[in-house]
C-alpha positions as CSV (number, residue, x, y, z in Angstrom):
1,M,53.1,-62.7,-109.9
2,Q,52.7,-59.7,-112.2
3,P,54.6,-60.4,-115.5
4,N,57.4,-58.1,-116.1
5,P,56.7,-55.9,-119.2
6,Y,59.9,-53.9,-118.9
7,P,62.9,-56.1,-119.8
8,G,65.2,-53.1,-119.6
9,L,64.5,-52.8,-115.9
10,D,65.6,-55.0,-113.0
11,A,63.4,-56.5,-110.5
12,N,64.0,-53.7,-107.7
13,Q,63.1,-51.0,-110.4
14,I,59.9,-52.9,-111.3
15,A,59.0,-53.1,-107.7
16,L,59.4,-49.4,-107.2
17,M,57.2,-48.7,-110.0
18,Q,54.5,-51.0,-108.7
19,L,54.9,-49.4,-105.4
20,F,54.7,-45.7,-106.3
21,H,52.8,-45.8,-109.6
22,P,50.4,-48.8,-109.2
23,H,47.7,-47.5,-111.3
24,A,50.1,-46.5,-114.2
25,F,52.0,-49.8,-113.9
26,R,48.8,-51.9,-114.2
27,R,47.7,-49.9,-117.3
28,M,51.2,-50.1,-119.0
29,A,51.5,-53.8,-118.2
30,N,48.1,-54.5,-119.8
31,A,48.9,-52.3,-122.8
32,L,52.1,-54.2,-123.4
33,N,50.8,-57.6,-122.7
34,T,47.7,-57.2,-125.1
35,N,49.7,-55.4,-127.9
36,M,47.5,-52.4,-127.4
37,R,47.6,-49.7,-130.1
38,F,47.2,-45.9,-129.6
39,V,45.6,-43.4,-131.8
40,H,46.0,-39.6,-132.4
41,Y,42.9,-37.7,-133.6
42,T,43.8,-34.6,-135.4
43,S,43.1,-32.6,-138.6
44,A,44.3,-33.7,-142.0
45,D,46.6,-30.8,-142.2
46,T,48.4,-31.6,-138.9
47,A,48.5,-35.4,-139.8
48,L,50.3,-34.5,-143.1
49,K,52.8,-32.3,-141.1
50,I,53.4,-35.1,-138.6
51,I,54.3,-37.5,-141.3
52,A,56.2,-35.2,-143.7
53,N,58.2,-33.5,-141.0
54,E,58.6,-36.6,-138.8
55,E,57.8,-34.9,-135.6
56,V,55.0,-34.6,-133.0
57,W,54.0,-31.2,-131.4
58,M,53.5,-30.8,-127.7
59,R,51.5,-27.8,-126.5
60,K,51.5,-26.1,-122.9
61,S,49.0,-27.8,-120.6
62,T,47.2,-24.5,-120.0
63,C,46.3,-24.4,-123.8
64,M,44.6,-27.9,-123.8
65,N,41.0,-28.5,-124.7
66,D,39.9,-29.0,-121.1
67,F,40.3,-25.5,-119.5
68,N,40.6,-27.3,-116.1
69,E,43.3,-29.7,-117.2
70,I,45.6,-29.2,-114.2
71,E,43.5,-27.8,-111.5
72,H,41.2,-30.8,-111.3
73,G,44.3,-33.1,-110.7
74,F,45.6,-30.6,-108.1
75,S,42.3,-30.3,-106.3
76,C,42.0,-34.1,-106.1
77,L,45.5,-34.4,-104.7
78,R,45.2,-31.6,-102.3
79,L,42.0,-33.0,-100.8
80,A,43.3,-36.6,-100.7
81,Y,46.5,-35.7,-99.0
82,A,44.8,-33.6,-96.3
83,E,42.4,-36.6,-95.6
84,H,45.2,-39.3,-95.5
85,K,48.1,-37.0,-94.2
86,E,48.0,-38.4,-90.7
87,R,48.2,-41.9,-91.8
88,F,50.9,-41.0,-94.3
89,T,53.0,-39.3,-91.6
90,A,52.6,-42.0,-89.0
91,L,53.8,-44.5,-91.6
92,I,56.8,-42.6,-92.9
93,E,58.2,-40.2,-90.3
94,P,59.4,-42.8,-87.7
95,S,62.0,-43.6,-90.4
96,F,62.2,-40.3,-92.1
97,P,61.7,-37.4,-89.6
98,E,59.7,-34.4,-90.8
99,F,59.4,-35.9,-94.2
100,S,55.8,-34.6,-94.8
101,K,57.0,-31.0,-94.6
102,K,60.0,-31.6,-96.8
103,L,57.7,-33.2,-99.4
104,E,55.2,-30.3,-99.3
105,D,57.9,-27.6,-99.4
106,H,59.6,-29.3,-102.3
107,F,56.3,-29.9,-104.3
108,N,54.8,-26.5,-103.6
109,G,58.2,-24.9,-104.8
110,W,57.8,-26.6,-108.1
111,L,54.0,-26.2,-108.5
112,P,54.2,-23.0,-110.5
113,S,56.4,-24.8,-113.0
114,I,54.2,-27.8,-113.0
115,R,51.1,-25.6,-113.9
116,N,52.8,-23.1,-116.4
117,S,55.7,-25.0,-117.9
118,T,54.5,-28.5,-118.8
119,Y,54.0,-29.6,-122.3
120,I,51.7,-32.5,-123.4
121,S,50.9,-34.6,-126.4
122,C,47.9,-36.7,-126.3
123,I,47.1,-40.2,-127.7
124,S,44.2,-42.6,-126.9
125,E,43.8,-46.2,-126.6
126,H,42.6,-47.7,-129.9
127,E,40.3,-50.7,-129.9
128,N,40.3,-53.4,-132.8
129,S,36.7,-52.7,-133.3
130,E,37.5,-49.1,-134.3
131,D,39.8,-50.1,-137.1
132,L,37.4,-49.3,-140.0
133,N,35.4,-46.3,-138.6
134,G,37.3,-44.9,-135.6
135,R,35.4,-43.5,-132.7
136,L,32.5,-41.3,-133.2
137,S,33.0,-39.1,-130.0
138,M,36.5,-38.4,-131.0
139,W,35.6,-37.4,-134.6
140,R,33.1,-35.0,-133.0
141,A,35.8,-33.4,-130.6
142,Y,38.9,-33.4,-132.8
143,G,39.9,-32.7,-136.4
144,G,36.9,-30.6,-137.4
145,P,35.6,-31.2,-140.9
146,T,38.9,-32.9,-142.1
147,G,39.6,-35.3,-139.1
148,V,42.2,-38.0,-139.4
149,A,43.1,-40.6,-136.8
150,I,46.7,-41.8,-137.0
151,V,46.9,-45.4,-135.3
152,V,50.2,-46.2,-134.0
153,R,52.1,-49.1,-132.3
154,S,52.5,-48.7,-128.6
155,E,55.8,-50.0,-127.8
156,P,57.9,-46.9,-128.3
157,F,55.7,-45.1,-125.8
158,L,55.8,-47.8,-123.1
159,R,59.3,-49.1,-123.1
160,P,61.5,-47.3,-120.6
161,S,63.8,-44.8,-122.1
162,D,65.4,-41.5,-121.1
163,A,66.3,-40.5,-124.6
164,L,63.7,-37.7,-124.9
165,Q,63.3,-36.8,-121.1
166,A,59.4,-37.0,-122.0
167,Y,57.4,-39.8,-120.6
168,T,54.1,-41.5,-121.3
169,S,51.4,-42.0,-118.5
170,P,47.9,-43.2,-118.7
171,V,45.1,-40.6,-117.6
172,A,43.2,-41.6,-114.7
173,Y,39.4,-40.4,-114.8
174,L,38.7,-39.8,-111.2
175,S,36.3,-37.7,-109.1
176,E,37.7,-36.4,-105.9
177,A,36.2,-39.2,-104.0
178,Q,37.6,-41.8,-106.3
179,F,41.1,-40.2,-106.1
180,S,41.0,-40.5,-102.3
181,I,40.3,-44.2,-102.6
182,E,43.3,-44.6,-105.0
183,F,45.5,-42.6,-102.6
184,A,44.5,-44.9,-99.7
185,N,45.1,-47.9,-101.8
186,T,48.7,-46.6,-102.5
187,L,49.3,-46.1,-98.8
188,D,48.0,-49.9,-98.3
189,G,50.9,-50.8,-100.7
190,F,53.3,-48.7,-98.7
191,E,52.4,-50.5,-95.5
192,Q,52.7,-53.9,-97.2
193,N,56.0,-53.2,-98.8
194,F,57.5,-50.9,-96.3
195,A,60.8,-53.0,-96.3
196,L,61.4,-51.6,-99.8
197,I,60.8,-48.0,-98.7
198,V,63.2,-48.0,-95.9
199,Q,65.9,-49.2,-98.2
200,L,65.7,-45.8,-100.0
201,S,67.5,-42.7,-98.9
202,E,65.5,-39.6,-97.9
203,E,66.5,-38.0,-101.2
204,Q,65.5,-41.0,-103.2
205,L,62.1,-41.2,-101.3
206,L,61.5,-37.6,-101.9
207,G,62.2,-37.9,-105.5
208,H,59.8,-40.8,-105.9
209,M,56.9,-39.0,-103.8
210,F,57.4,-35.8,-105.8
211,E,56.9,-37.8,-109.1
212,V,53.7,-39.4,-107.6
213,F,52.3,-36.0,-106.8
214,R,53.5,-34.5,-110.1
215,M,51.9,-37.2,-112.3
216,A,48.8,-37.2,-110.2
217,V,48.3,-33.5,-111.1
218,L,49.2,-33.8,-114.7
219,C,47.4,-37.2,-115.5
220,T,44.1,-37.0,-113.6
221,K,41.0,-35.9,-115.3
222,H,37.3,-35.5,-114.5
223,P,35.4,-38.8,-115.2
224,G,33.2,-37.1,-117.8
225,F,36.2,-37.3,-120.2
226,A,36.7,-41.1,-119.6
227,E,35.4,-42.1,-123.1
228,E,38.6,-40.5,-124.6
229,K,40.8,-43.2,-123.0
230,E,43.7,-40.7,-123.1
231,W,47.4,-41.3,-122.5
232,R,49.8,-38.4,-122.2
233,I,53.3,-37.8,-123.2
234,V,54.6,-35.3,-120.6
235,Y,57.6,-33.0,-121.1
236,S,58.8,-30.6,-118.4
237,P,61.8,-28.7,-119.7
238,S,62.3,-26.7,-116.6
239,M,62.9,-30.0,-114.6
240,Y,64.3,-32.4,-117.2
241,E,65.6,-30.6,-120.3
242,S,66.0,-32.7,-123.5
243,T,68.7,-32.1,-126.1
244,R,66.5,-33.7,-128.7
245,I,63.1,-32.0,-128.2
246,K,63.3,-28.5,-129.7
247,P,61.1,-25.4,-129.0
248,D,59.3,-23.3,-131.5
249,I,56.6,-20.6,-131.8
250,F,53.3,-21.3,-133.6
251,T,49.9,-19.7,-133.8
252,F,46.7,-21.7,-133.0
253,N,43.5,-20.0,-133.6
254,G,45.1,-16.7,-133.6
255,V,46.9,-17.2,-130.3
256,P,50.8,-17.4,-130.7
257,Q,52.4,-19.9,-128.3
258,K,55.4,-21.8,-127.5
259,I,55.4,-25.6,-128.5
260,F,58.0,-28.3,-128.4
261,K,58.8,-30.7,-131.2
262,I,59.4,-34.5,-130.6
263,P,61.5,-35.9,-133.5
264,L,60.3,-39.3,-134.7
265,K,63.9,-40.6,-134.8
266,S,64.8,-43.8,-132.8
267,V,67.8,-43.6,-130.5
268,E,68.6,-47.2,-130.1
269,S,71.6,-46.8,-127.9
270,E,69.3,-45.3,-125.4
271,G,66.4,-47.7,-125.8
272,L,64.1,-45.5,-128.0
273,V,63.2,-47.7,-131.0
274,G,60.4,-48.2,-133.4
275,I,59.5,-44.5,-133.3
276,E,60.3,-43.9,-137.1
277,V,57.2,-43.1,-139.1
278,A,57.6,-46.2,-141.3
279,Q,57.7,-48.4,-138.1
280,L,55.3,-46.4,-135.9
281,I,52.2,-46.1,-137.9
282,D,49.8,-49.0,-138.2
283,R,47.0,-47.4,-140.1
284,I,45.3,-44.3,-140.8
285,I,41.5,-43.5,-140.7
286,I,40.0,-40.6,-142.5
287,G,37.1,-39.2,-140.5
288,P,33.7,-38.0,-141.9
289,T,34.5,-35.4,-144.4
290,S,33.5,-34.1,-147.9
291,F,36.9,-34.7,-149.2
292,P,37.9,-38.2,-148.3
293,V,39.5,-39.1,-151.7
294,E,41.6,-36.0,-151.9
295,I,42.8,-36.5,-148.3
296,K,43.7,-40.2,-148.9
297,E,45.6,-39.1,-152.0
298,A,47.6,-36.6,-150.1
299,L,48.3,-38.9,-147.1
300,G,49.3,-41.7,-149.3
301,T,51.8,-39.7,-151.3
302,V,53.5,-38.3,-148.2
303,L,53.6,-41.8,-146.6
304,Q,55.4,-43.1,-149.7
305,T,58.0,-40.6,-149.3
306,R,58.6,-42.1,-145.8
307,G,59.5,-45.5,-147.1
308,I,56.1,-47.1,-146.6
309,E,55.2,-49.6,-149.3
310,N,51.7,-49.6,-150.5
311,P,50.5,-46.7,-148.4
312,Y,47.1,-46.5,-149.7
313,G,46.5,-50.0,-148.4
314,M,46.9,-48.6,-144.9
315,I,44.5,-45.8,-145.2
316,W,40.7,-46.2,-144.5
317,M,37.8,-43.9,-144.9
318,S,35.3,-44.0,-142.0
319,E,31.7,-44.6,-143.0
320,I,30.2,-42.9,-140.1
321,P,27.4,-40.6,-141.5
322,L,28.5,-37.6,-139.4
323,R,27.9,-34.1,-140.8
324,N,30.4,-31.7,-139.7
């Protein structure tokens, strides 16, 4: 039996997660069971702001590095759903008449918001072997000539909590053909556990399937990006507005845009713990740069103001001989 990595959820909630989000559930269970750490590659300036201001920024999905961020996921979903719709309908509609049309209308009604009003912050899986030098491909892609990798503990991202109305999900790197196979595997799970589905109301089933489709669009990327091992923190204020995540305007590369700021403050009463800077950060790696000593001094100084003892002992300078 699959170990329960979510002590805050009951057996029925766990079963529903496995049923509707099997790929994400497997990845999250593995991350918790192996004490996986995450890492955020960024510039030294941004790293300093994260620590000093105790906040992480989220950018609109349309402003992410991959210009095709959302459209690839939508294309995969559209093709797979068309391919397997007959099977899906034959399975669901004897118990939930005309469900397919209701799902399509509901999802299509929200699709403009999914495309244009979703905000994302990105982290990656961090391997123990990367503790000293980081990952070369990420140094090349992020942070420029003053790259910094902030390695963090994973528990606050993986434990269930509605405190922020923002949720973490692993990215699936799938081609359209691979996505279709995953879709078929999900339907296999529906057939094997249909007794669980018929216990739901139509409204509940619609909500679950909408989230399946939404996260498939937002967290599917082209296989060419697989080496990034990305996870996403997803926030959709038009759907699930948070009282804690605040909007702001910032200019990136000359383009003013709306962002949202996640406060690194625990809310223990709502299950959000371990997100304070002093608890969250495991180590910092300074990437290939002409100014490693200066960056280390600045980072150590600001870490000390956040209650971290011996901050310089948690900062490493990558020895990868990369010329930026």
